[in-house]
C-alpha positions as CSV (number, residue, x, y, z in Angstrom):
1,M,5.2,34.7,14.2
2,T,7.5,33.4,16.8
3,A,11.1,32.4,15.2
4,V,12.4,29.0,15.9
5,D,16.1,28.8,16.2
6,P,17.4,26.1,13.8
7,V,18.5,23.8,16.9
8,T,15.1,23.6,18.3
9,L,13.4,23.2,15.0
10,E,15.0,20.1,14.1
11,V,14.3,18.6,17.7
12,L,10.9,19.2,17.2
13,R,10.8,17.9,13.7
14,N,12.3,14.9,14.8
15,A,10.1,14.8,18.1
16,C,6.8,14.5,15.6
17,V,8.6,11.9,13.4
18,A,8.9,10.0,16.6
19,V,5.5,10.6,17.8
20,A,4.2,9.1,14.6
21,E,6.6,6.3,14.8
22,E,5.5,5.3,18.5
23,M,1.7,5.4,17.6
24,N,2.9,2.8,15.1
25,A,4.4,0.6,17.3
26,T,1.6,0.9,19.9
27,L,-0.9,-0.2,17.3
28,V,1.1,-3.3,16.2
29,R,1.7,-4.5,19.7
30,T,-2.0,-3.8,20.8
31,S,-3.5,-5.1,17.7
32,Y,-5.2,-8.5,17.5
33,S,-5.5,-9.8,14.1
34,P,-2.1,-11.2,12.4
35,N,-2.8,-8.6,9.4
36,I,-1.9,-5.7,11.5
37,K,0.2,-7.4,14.2
38,D,2.5,-9.9,12.1
39,R,2.2,-7.9,8.5
40,K,1.9,-4.6,9.8
41,D,-0.8,-3.4,7.2
42,C,-1.3,-0.2,9.1
43,S,0.3,3.2,9.3
44,C,0.0,6.6,11.4
45,A,0.3,10.3,11.3
46,L,0.3,13.2,13.0
47,F,-1.2,16.6,11.8
48,D,-1.6,20.1,13.0
49,V,-4.8,22.4,12.7
50,V,-4.6,25.5,10.7
51,D,-7.1,28.1,9.7
52,D,-6.1,29.9,6.2
53,G,-9.2,32.2,6.0
54,D,-11.5,29.4,4.8
55,G,-12.1,27.5,8.0
56,P,-10.1,24.9,10.0
57,A,-8.2,22.4,8.5
58,A,-5.7,19.8,9.4
59,E,-2.2,19.2,7.6
60,M,0.0,16.5,7.8
61,I,3.4,17.2,9.8
62,S,4.6,13.7,10.1
63,Q,4.2,10.2,9.4
64,A,5.8,6.4,10.1
65,E,7.3,5.1,7.4
66,N,4.9,2.3,6.6
67,I,2.4,1.5,4.0
68,P,2.7,4.2,1.1
69,V,-0.9,3.6,-0.3
70,H,-2.4,4.7,3.0
71,L,-0.2,7.7,3.9
72,G,-0.6,9.6,0.6
73,A,-4.3,9.1,1.5
74,M,-4.9,9.5,5.2
75,P,-4.9,13.8,4.7
76,Y,-8.4,13.1,2.7
77,S,-9.4,11.0,5.7
78,V,-8.5,13.6,8.1
79,A,-10.1,16.6,5.9
80,A,-13.5,14.5,6.1
81,A,-13.4,13.9,9.5
82,I,-12.7,17.7,10.2
83,E,-15.6,18.5,7.8
84,A,-17.9,16.1,9.4
85,F,-17.0,17.5,12.9
86,P,-15.4,20.8,12.9
87,P,-13.5,21.8,16.1
88,E,-16.1,23.5,17.6
89,E,-18.1,19.9,17.9
90,L,-15.0,18.1,19.2
91,H,-13.8,17.5,22.6
92,A,-11.0,15.6,24.3
93,G,-11.3,12.2,24.1
94,D,-13.2,12.1,20.9
95,A,-12.4,9.7,18.2
96,I,-13.8,9.8,14.4
97,L,-14.1,6.5,12.5
98,L,-14.4,6.4,8.7
99,N,-13.5,4.1,5.8
100,D,-16.0,5.7,3.1
101,P,-13.8,5.7,-0.4
102,F,-16.1,8.3,-1.6
103,H,-15.6,10.5,1.7
104,G,-11.9,10.4,2.3
105,G,-11.3,6.5,2.4
106,A,-9.6,4.3,-0.1
107,H,-11.3,1.1,0.3
108,L,-13.2,-0.6,3.2
109,P,-11.1,-2.7,5.1
110,D,-9.1,0.0,5.8
111,M,-10.6,1.6,9.1
112,T,-8.9,5.3,9.8
113,L,-9.6,6.6,13.1
114,V,-9.1,10.2,13.8
115,T,-8.5,11.7,17.4
116,P,-8.3,15.5,18.2
117,V,-5.7,16.7,20.6
118,F,-6.2,19.5,23.0
119,V,-4.1,21.1,25.3
120,D,-5.6,23.2,28.0
121,G,-8.8,23.1,26.0
122,E,-7.3,24.4,22.6
123,L,-7.0,22.1,19.4
124,V,-3.5,21.9,18.7
125,A,-2.9,18.8,16.3
126,V,-5.1,15.7,15.3
127,A,-3.8,11.9,15.4
128,A,-4.5,9.4,13.0
129,N,-4.1,5.9,12.3
130,R,-5.5,3.5,9.5
131,A,-5.4,-0.3,9.8
132,H,-6.6,-3.0,7.3
133,H,-9.4,-5.1,9.0
134,A,-9.3,-8.7,8.1
135,D,-13.0,-8.5,7.6
136,V,-15.9,-5.5,7.1
137,G,-18.5,-7.6,6.2
138,G,-19.7,-8.0,2.9
139,G,-20.5,-10.7,0.2
140,R,-17.1,-12.5,1.0
141,A,-15.2,-13.5,3.9
142,G,-12.2,-11.0,4.2
143,S,-13.9,-8.0,2.4
144,V,-11.7,-8.0,-0.7
145,A,-13.8,-10.1,-3.3
146,A,-12.3,-10.3,-6.5
147,D,-16.3,-10.6,-7.8
148,S,-17.9,-7.2,-6.6
149,T,-19.4,-5.0,-8.9
150,E,-20.4,-2.2,-6.8
151,I,-19.3,-1.0,-3.5
152,Y,-22.6,-2.3,-1.5
153,Q,-21.0,-5.5,-2.0
154,E,-17.9,-4.9,-0.4
155,G,-18.8,-4.6,3.4
156,L,-19.9,-2.1,5.6
157,R,-19.5,1.8,4.3
158,V,-18.6,4.1,7.3
159,P,-18.8,7.9,6.7
160,P,-17.3,9.8,9.6
161,V,-18.7,9.2,12.9
162,K,-17.6,9.3,16.5
163,L,-16.7,5.9,18.0
164,Y,-15.3,7.3,21.4
165,E,-17.0,10.7,22.7
166,G,-15.5,11.9,25.7
167,G,-13.1,9.2,26.4
168,D,-16.0,6.7,26.1
169,P,-17.0,4.1,23.1
170,V,-20.2,5.1,21.3
171,E,-21.7,1.7,22.2
172,D,-24.5,1.9,19.5
173,V,-21.7,2.2,16.6
174,F,-19.7,-0.5,17.9
175,D,-22.9,-2.7,17.9
176,L,-23.7,-1.5,14.4
177,L,-20.1,-2.3,13.5
178,L,-19.9,-5.7,14.9
179,T,-23.0,-6.7,14.1
180,N,-22.0,-6.6,10.4
181,V,-18.6,-8.6,10.5
182,R,-17.6,-12.3,10.8
183,T,-15.2,-11.5,13.4
184,P,-16.7,-9.0,16.2
185,D,-13.9,-9.8,18.8
186,E,-11.1,-9.5,16.6
187,R,-12.3,-6.3,15.3
188,R,-13.3,-4.8,18.8
189,G,-9.9,-5.4,19.6
190,D,-8.2,-4.0,16.7
191,F,-10.5,-0.6,16.9
192,R,-9.2,-0.6,20.8
193,A,-5.6,-1.1,19.4
194,Q,-6.2,2.1,17.1
195,R,-7.5,4.0,19.6
196,A,-4.6,3.3,21.8
197,A,-2.3,4.6,19.3
198,N,-3.7,7.7,18.9
199,Q,-4.0,8.2,22.7
200,T,-0.2,7.7,22.6
201,A,-0.3,10.7,20.3
202,V,-2.1,12.8,22.8
203,R,0.0,12.1,25.6
204,R,3.2,12.8,23.9
205,I,2.0,15.7,22.2
206,R,1.0,17.6,25.2
207,D,4.7,16.9,26.7
208,I,6.0,18.6,23.6
209,V,3.5,21.5,24.3
210,S,4.2,21.6,27.7
211,R,8.2,21.6,27.2
212,H,8.5,23.9,24.5
213,G,5.4,26.3,24.5
214,L,2.5,26.1,22.2
215,E,3.7,29.4,20.5
216,T,6.8,27.8,19.3
217,V,5.4,24.5,18.7
218,R,3.1,25.9,16.3
219,A,5.4,28.0,14.7
220,A,7.8,24.9,14.1
221,T,5.0,23.0,12.5
222,D,4.6,25.8,10.0
223,E,8.2,25.8,9.5
224,I,8.6,22.2,9.2
225,K,5.6,22.4,6.1
226,E,7.8,25.3,4.8
227,Y,10.9,23.2,4.6
228,G,9.6,20.2,3.1
229,E,8.1,22.3,0.4
230,R,11.4,24.3,-0.3
231,R,13.0,20.8,-0.5
232,M,10.8,19.4,-3.0
233,R,10.6,22.2,-5.4
234,A,14.5,22.3,-5.4
235,E,14.4,18.5,-6.4
236,I,11.7,19.3,-8.9
237,D,13.7,22.4,-10.2
238,A,16.4,20.1,-11.1
239,L,14.6,17.7,-13.4
240,P,14.7,18.7,-16.9
241,D,11.8,20.8,-18.4
242,G,9.0,19.3,-20.5
243,T,6.4,16.8,-20.7
244,V,6.8,12.6,-20.8
245,T,3.8,10.1,-21.3
246,F,3.9,6.6,-20.2
247,E,0.9,3.8,-20.4
248,D,0.7,0.6,-18.7
249,C,-2.3,-1.6,-18.2
250,L,-3.9,-3.8,-15.9
251,D,-4.7,-7.3,-17.6
252,D,-8.4,-7.1,-16.7
253,D,-11.2,-6.2,-14.0
254,G,-12.2,-9.7,-13.6
255,Q,-16.0,-8.7,-15.2
256,G,-14.8,-9.0,-18.9
257,T,-12.9,-5.8,-19.5
258,E,-9.5,-6.2,-20.7
259,N,-6.3,-4.1,-20.9
260,V,-7.5,-1.5,-18.9
261,R,-5.3,1.7,-19.4
262,I,-3.6,4.0,-17.0
263,A,-2.3,6.6,-19.0
264,V,0.0,9.7,-17.6
265,A,1.7,12.7,-18.7
266,V,4.1,14.2,-16.4
267,T,5.0,17.8,-17.0
268,V,7.8,19.7,-15.4
269,D,7.8,23.4,-15.2
270,G,10.4,24.7,-13.3
271,D,10.0,24.0,-9.7
272,E,6.4,22.6,-9.9
273,L,5.2,19.1,-11.3
274,V,1.8,18.4,-13.2
275,V,0.8,14.8,-13.3
276,D,-2.3,14.2,-16.0
277,F,-4.3,11.3,-16.2
278,E,-6.0,12.1,-19.4
279,G,-6.5,9.1,-21.5
280,T,-6.7,6.3,-18.6
281,S,-9.7,4.4,-18.8
282,E,-13.3,5.1,-17.8
283,Q,-14.1,3.0,-14.4
284,V,-14.9,-0.4,-14.9
285,R,-17.9,-2.9,-13.9
286,G,-15.2,-4.9,-11.8
287,A,-13.7,-4.2,-8.3
288,V,-10.2,-2.3,-9.9
289,N,-11.5,1.3,-9.6
290,A,-9.7,3.6,-7.1
291,P,-10.9,6.9,-5.5
292,L,-8.7,9.9,-6.0
293,A,-7.1,9.4,-2.7
294,V,-5.4,6.2,-3.7
295,T,-4.3,7.5,-7.0
296,A,-2.8,10.9,-4.9
297,S,-0.9,8.3,-2.9
298,A,0.5,6.4,-5.7
299,T,1.6,9.7,-7.4
300,Y,3.3,11.2,-4.3
301,Y,5.0,7.9,-3.3
302,A,6.5,7.9,-7.1
303,V,7.4,11.6,-7.1
304,R,9.2,11.0,-3.9
305,C,11.2,8.1,-5.2
306,V,12.6,9.8,-8.0
307,T,13.4,13.0,-6.0
308,D,14.9,12.4,-3.1
309,P,13.3,9.9,-0.4
310,D,15.0,11.8,2.4
311,V,12.7,15.0,1.9
312,P,10.6,14.8,5.0
313,P,6.6,13.9,4.1
314,N,4.6,16.4,5.0
315,A,1.3,18.5,3.4
316,G,4.1,21.2,2.4
317,T,6.1,18.5,0.5
318,Y,3.2,17.9,-1.9
319,R,2.3,21.5,-2.6
320,P,4.4,21.5,-6.0
321,V,2.7,18.4,-7.1
322,E,-1.0,19.0,-9.2
323,I,-2.8,16.0,-9.4
324,R,-5.2,15.7,-12.7
325,A,-7.6,12.6,-12.7
326,P,-10.5,12.9,-14.7
327,A,-13.8,11.8,-12.7
328,G,-15.4,8.3,-13.7
329,T,-12.0,6.8,-14.5
330,V,-10.4,4.0,-13.0
331,V,-8.1,6.8,-10.9
332,N,-11.1,8.7,-10.0
333,A,-14.2,6.6,-9.8
334,T,-17.6,7.5,-8.7
335,P,-20.3,5.7,-6.8
336,P,-21.4,3.3,-6.7
337,A,-18.1,1.7,-8.3
338,A,-16.6,-1.1,-6.8
339,V,-13.3,-0.4,-5.5
340,V,-11.7,-2.5,-3.1
341,G,-9.2,-3.5,-5.8
342,G,-8.4,-0.1,-6.8
343,N,-6.6,0.4,-3.6
344,L,-4.5,-2.8,-4.1
345,E,-4.0,-2.9,-8.2
346,V,-4.6,0.7,-9.7
347,S,-2.3,1.9,-7.1
348,Q,0.3,-0.3,-8.2
349,R,0.0,0.6,-12.0
350,V,-0.4,4.2,-11.2
351,T,3.2,3.7,-9.3
352,D,4.4,1.5,-12.3
353,A,3.2,4.2,-15.2
354,L,4.7,7.2,-13.3
355,L,8.1,5.5,-12.3
356,G,8.0,4.5,-16.4
357,A,7.7,7.9,-17.5
358,F,10.4,8.9,-15.1
359,G,12.1,6.4,-16.5
360,E,12.2,7.5,-20.1
361,E,13.6,11.2,-19.1
362,A,16.0,9.8,-16.3
363,P,16.4,6.1,-15.8
364,E,19.1,6.6,-13.4
365,R,16.8,7.8,-11.1
366,S,13.8,5.1,-11.6
367,V,13.6,1.7,-11.6
368,A,12.2,-1.3,-14.0
369,A,8.6,-2.5,-12.9
370,A,8.4,-4.4,-9.7
371,Q,6.0,-7.1,-9.8
372,G,3.0,-4.6,-9.7
373,T,0.4,-6.4,-7.9
374,M,-0.1,-7.2,-4.2
375,N,-1.3,-10.5,-4.9
376,S,-4.6,-10.2,-2.4
377,V,-6.0,-13.6,-1.0
378,T,-8.6,-13.8,1.4
379,F,-9.6,-17.4,3.2
380,G,-13.1,-17.5,5.6
381,G,-15.4,-19.8,6.9
382,T,-15.8,-21.8,10.3
383,D,-12.8,-23.6,11.8
384,R,-13.1,-27.3,13.6
385,D,-14.3,-25.4,16.8
386,G,-17.3,-23.8,15.1
387,E,-15.7,-20.3,15.2
388,T,-15.9,-18.2,12.0
389,F,-12.6,-16.8,10.6
390,A,-11.6,-14.6,8.2
391,F,-8.0,-14.3,7.1
392,Y,-6.4,-11.8,4.7
393,E,-3.0,-11.2,3.3
394,T,-0.7,-10.0,0.5
395,I,2.2,-12.0,-1.1
396,G,5.3,-10.2,-1.9
397,G,7.2,-10.6,-5.3
398,G,10.3,-9.3,-7.1
399,Y,11.4,-5.7,-7.2
400,G,12.8,-4.5,-10.1
401,G,16.4,-3.5,-11.0
402,R,17.8,-0.3,-11.2
403,A,21.2,1.6,-12.1
404,S,22.7,0.5,-8.4
405,G,22.1,-3.1,-8.2
406,D,19.7,-5.8,-8.5
407,G,15.9,-5.9,-7.6
408,M,15.3,-7.5,-4.4
409,D,13.6,-11.2,-4.3
410,G,10.2,-11.7,-2.8
411,V,9.1,-8.5,-1.2
412,H,6.2,-6.5,-0.8
413,A,7.1,-3.5,-3.3
414,H,5.8,-0.2,-3.5
415,M,2.6,0.7,-2.4
416,S,2.4,-2.3,-0.4
417,N,5.4,-2.5,2.1
418,T,3.8,-5.0,4.4
419,L,5.8,-8.1,6.0
420,N,4.6,-11.7,5.5
421,T,2.4,-13.7,7.3
422,P,4.4,-16.3,9.0
423,A,3.9,-19.8,8.5
424,E,3.6,-20.6,11.8
425,V,1.3,-17.9,12.8
426,L,-0.8,-19.0,9.8
427,E,-1.1,-22.5,11.0
428,T,-1.7,-21.9,14.4
429,T,-4.5,-19.0,14.0
430,Y,-6.2,-20.4,10.9
431,P,-7.3,-24.1,9.7
432,V,-5.0,-23.9,6.7
433,R,-1.4,-25.3,6.0
434,V,1.3,-23.7,4.0
435,R,2.6,-26.5,1.5
436,A,5.6,-24.5,0.0
437,Y,6.8,-21.4,0.0
438,A,9.7,-20.6,-2.2
439,F,11.3,-18.0,-5.0
440,R,10.2,-18.6,-8.2
441,E,13.7,-19.6,-10.7
442,D,13.8,-17.2,-13.8
443,S,11.1,-14.9,-12.9
444,G,13.3,-11.9,-12.7
445,G,14.0,-9.7,-15.9
446,D,17.4,-10.3,-17.5
447,G,19.8,-7.5,-17.2
448,E,23.2,-5.7,-16.1
449,F,21.1,-5.8,-12.8
450,R,18.3,-8.5,-12.8
451,G,14.8,-8.2,-11.6
452,G,13.8,-9.7,-8.3
453,L,12.4,-13.0,-8.0
454,G,8.7,-13.9,-7.8
455,L,7.4,-16.1,-4.9
456,R,5.3,-19.5,-4.7
457,R,3.1,-19.7,-1.9
458,D,0.8,-22.9,-1.6
459,I,-1.7,-23.0,1.1
460,E,-4.1,-25.6,2.0
461,A,-7.4,-25.6,3.5
462,L,-8.1,-28.3,6.4
463,V,-11.8,-27.8,6.7
464,D,-14.4,-27.7,4.3
465,D,-16.5,-24.9,3.0
466,V,-13.9,-22.6,2.7
467,A,-14.2,-19.6,0.6
468,F,-11.2,-18.2,-1.1
469,S,-10.8,-15.4,-3.4
470,L,-8.1,-14.1,-5.3
471,L,-7.5,-10.7,-6.6
472,A,-4.2,-10.1,-8.6
473,D,-3.0,-9.0,-11.6
474,R,0.2,-9.2,-13.9
475,R,-0.5,-12.5,-15.3
476,R,-0.6,-11.5,-18.8
477,H,1.4,-8.1,-18.8
478,S,4.9,-8.7,-17.9
479,P,6.7,-6.2,-15.6
480,Y,8.8,-4.0,-18.0
481,G,12.4,-3.7,-18.1
482,L,14.3,-0.5,-18.1
483,A,17.2,0.6,-20.1
484,G,17.4,-2.4,-22.1
485,G,16.5,-5.1,-19.5
486,G,14.1,-7.9,-19.8
487,D,10.8,-8.1,-18.7
488,G,9.8,-9.9,-15.3
489,A,7.9,-13.3,-15.6
490,P,4.0,-12.9,-14.9
491,G,2.3,-14.6,-12.5
492,E,0.4,-18.0,-12.3
493,D,-2.3,-19.1,-10.0
494,Y,-3.4,-23.0,-9.6
495,L,-6.0,-24.9,-7.6
496,Q,-4.9,-28.3,-6.7
497,K,-8.1,-30.4,-5.9
498,A,-7.8,-32.9,-2.9
499,S,-9.0,-35.3,-5.7
500,G,-5.7,-34.9,-7.2
501,E,-7.1,-32.6,-10.3
502,T,-5.2,-29.0,-10.9
503,E,-6.3,-26.4,-12.9
504,R,-5.1,-22.9,-13.7
505,I,-7.2,-20.5,-11.9
506,L,-8.1,-16.4,-12.9
507,A,-6.0,-13.7,-11.1
508,K,-9.2,-12.4,-9.9
509,S,-11.8,-15.2,-9.0
510,T,-13.5,-16.7,-6.1
511,H,-14.1,-20.3,-5.3
512,D,-15.1,-22.7,-2.6
513,L,-12.7,-25.1,-0.9
514,D,-13.0,-28.7,0.7
515,A,-10.3,-29.9,3.4
516,G,-7.2,-31.2,1.5
517,D,-7.7,-28.4,-1.6
518,V,-4.5,-26.2,-2.1
519,V,-4.3,-23.1,-3.8
520,S,-0.7,-21.9,-5.4
521,V,-0.1,-18.4,-6.1
522,R,3.1,-17.7,-8.2
523,T,3.8,-14.1,-8.2
524,P,5.5,-12.2,-10.7
525,G,9.3,-11.4,-10.6
526,G,10.7,-7.8,-11.2
527,G,12.1,-6.3,-14.5
528,G,15.9,-6.2,-15.4
529,Y,17.9,-3.2,-15.8
530,G,20.3,-2.5,-18.4
531,D,21.6,-4.8,-21.1
532,P,22.2,-8.3,-20.3
533,A,25.4,-8.5,-22.0
534,D,27.0,-6.0,-19.6
535,R,26.1,-8.4,-16.5
536,D,29.0,-9.4,-14.2
537,P,29.8,-13.2,-15.4
538,E,30.4,-13.6,-11.8
539,A,27.0,-12.5,-10.7
540,V,25.7,-14.7,-13.6
541,A,27.6,-17.8,-11.7
542,R,26.2,-17.0,-8.4
543,D,22.7,-16.8,-9.7
544,Y,23.0,-19.9,-11.6
545,R,24.5,-22.0,-8.7
546,L,21.6,-20.5,-6.3
547,G,18.8,-21.5,-8.6
548,V,18.0,-18.0,-9.7
549,V,18.4,-18.6,-13.1
550,S,18.3,-22.0,-15.0
551,A,20.9,-23.1,-17.6
552,E,18.9,-22.1,-20.5
553,T,18.8,-18.9,-19.0
554,V,22.2,-18.6,-18.7
555,R,22.9,-19.6,-22.5
556,T,20.3,-17.7,-24.2
557,A,20.1,-14.3,-22.0
558,Y,23.5,-14.0,-21.2
559,G,25.5,-16.0,-23.8
560,L,27.7,-17.8,-21.4
561,D,28.0,-21.9,-20.8
562,P,26.6,-22.9,-17.6
563,A,29.0,-26.0,-17.9
564,E,31.9,-23.7,-16.9
565,F,30.2,-23.1,-13.6
566,D,29.5,-26.5,-13.0
567,A,33.2,-27.1,-13.3
568,A,34.4,-24.3,-11.7
569,G,32.2,-25.0,-8.5
570,S,33.4,-28.8,-8.5
571,E,36.9,-27.8,-8.5
């Protein structure tokens, strides 16, 4: 094998990262839907092609740091694509599309496009991106329905198929896809954006090979993975040997099953880590089951959080981590389970359980629970011009406190990592109006370092017959505090009818809205870290003056007199 000097290796490692980042910039810039263009609900990664004697395989060498729930699962999608279309069946200009959760995907709205990269007729790399499409058919507009009980209700299920062949669109496949969605023009535009992102990688990889030579590039990608493995093994080896366990749960599955348990045992043995989900609840009737790829994503993310986030994420980085997830459970569901909420909610609770386990052993490395939900909302119907619309977004909440500081307020934490949809974009694109968007006072857990605040987002329908779906969690079970910190406040959700009536609605529910009806989603806060008695009084005073905490919380949680803050503020 060609030896690569350290300078060239670092140049090529950063070049591969830059390719993935440029792919993502292209995807965001050229997409049609606000969910991708504004919320950036998409991810990109680059793979090399290896053959270890069992046939060709693609291994991740770099990624754009985007959506954790996408990135850990994307290798499963690429593997499924290569299995369906081995190298001898691929040509320059091909692109393979898939979303099947039981064949490499996560949930149906996440469409993955996989493109082989050829140089002088030889397959040298694979570019892949995943984007959340705002509608892929199914029983509810937006394809994130809280009431689905089997995958057939959740949208169009796509096994690996060629969407482009030799550079040309496969029109039969496009016709099949676009006939089964509510917003075909937007979907076609987003598919084209995904192809443009991968074609960016094709050009950049060819430039890199032309500059450095194929033999050097291949040697470098092998070493990049070896480097990631060495770094991760060193981090794991620094953890104390032994097994620590933790349990957390989802409130319910939306179909009558409550307290859906996520159990985890983390075993450190030298430089290897085993994550075992034995004892987790069996898969449920509701839509909160997760395929193995989603559970793997959450596991890899949590391990990186408590080791060293600067370890470059690639196939080698995850070699020391073994995942044991019993088939038929909510962390490794089997067909025909409904899975749309597994990607959204189980992924968050797996993260919470793992960070809780690490927090038991080494709280200074971990973080209190964040909001623990993605608060997914969908609106769909027909606008005033007679055009069909489908809107999807997730809503941020509180991040957990940690040994180094307070939790962040109103962010998309952990497995989400998207942005919000700006009110201006929402109101100009869809027949809705944002009536309120604010932080929730007292929603962050008390502690030496408080938890972040949850959000309140009120959205009004401006036309009749709008289908609304909410898929959220942490409405009964609060985000936990760590090292003596208090729990974050659970979320709440309300429907305010145009007639003036207000009712609290379930976190997993669907509703038909008329013009003037307002949905109010109030998201959880993050857990606090450390004993509240150790919090700096000046920080408490600041929070009180900013409306982060109430006078009652100042008195009961921190043992201080808010009147002193009022007096000091008036001087």
